[in-house]
C-alpha positions in Angstrom: 44.6 -70.7 0.7 46.8 -68.7 3.3 48.0 -65.4 1.8 49.9 -62.3 3.0 48.3 -59.2 2.0 48.9 -55.4 2.8 46.1 -54.2 5.0 43.4 -52.6 2.9 44.7 -54.1 -0.4 42.4 -55.5 -2.9 41.6 -59.2 -3.5 44.3 -59.8 -6.1 46.8 -57.4 -4.5 48.4 -59.9 -2.2 52.0 -60.5 -1.7 52.1 -64.4 -1.8 50.1 -67.3 -1.1 51.0 -70.9 -0.4 49.1 -74.2 -1.3 50.1 -77.7 -0.2 49.2 -80.9 -2.1 50.3 -84.5 -1.6 53.4 -84.1 -3.7 54.5 -80.4 -3.7 54.1 -76.9 -2.2 53.1 -74.1 -4.5 54.1 -70.6 -3.9 51.9 -68.0 -5.6 54.2 -64.9 -5.6 51.7 -62.7 -7.3 53.9 -59.7 -6.7 56.6 -60.9 -9.1 54.2 -60.0 -11.9 54.7 -56.3 -10.8 58.4 -56.6 -10.1 59.8 -59.3 -12.4 63.4 -57.8 -11.6 63.3 -59.5 -8.2 64.1 -62.7 -10.1 67.2 -61.3 -11.6 69.7 -62.5 -8.9 68.1 -65.9 -8.8 69.8 -69.1 -10.0 68.7 -71.1 -13.1 67.6 -73.9 -10.6 65.4 -71.5 -8.8 64.0 -70.1 -12.0 63.1 -73.6 -13.0 60.7 -73.8 -10.1 58.7 -71.3 -11.8 55.6 -73.1 -13.3 53.5 -70.3 -14.2 53.2 -66.4 -14.5 53.6 -66.1 -10.7 53.7 -69.7 -9.5 56.7 -71.7 -8.1 56.5 -75.3 -7.3 58.6 -77.1 -4.7 58.3 -80.9 -4.5 61.3 -80.7 -2.1 63.3 -77.9 -0.6 67.0 -78.5 0.6 68.9 -75.7 2.5 70.4 -74.1 -0.6 67.0 -73.6 -2.3 65.4 -72.5 1.0 68.2 -70.0 1.4 67.5 -68.8 -2.2 63.8 -68.7 -1.7 64.3 -66.5 1.5 66.5 -64.0 -0.6 64.0 -63.9 -3.4 61.1 -63.2 -1.0 63.1 -60.6 0.8 63.8 -58.7 -2.5 60.2 -59.0 -3.6 58.7 -58.1 -0.3 60.9 -55.0 -0.1 59.4 -53.7 -3.4 55.9 -54.7 -2.3 56.2 -52.9 1.0 57.8 -49.7 -0.6 54.9 -49.5 -3.1 52.1 -50.0 -0.3 53.7 -47.8 2.3 54.1 -44.9 -0.1 
């Protein structure tokens, strides 16, 4: 499963991973476990895509949802980067 990880970080300290299936794409945004406040500015529709502790499921992705996903990942990655960059 492709994942984005800070150089030198541990096995479970990745930012996000993506997995495709026949009916959806799952985003494993493990960093949201550490920084759940990254979801604060997200819409209810986006929050409903959360299917697990750090898993988001996207059977389809229109322009609005794609833009919201982009903003969420930007907020989350900023926190992740600050944490690892020291």
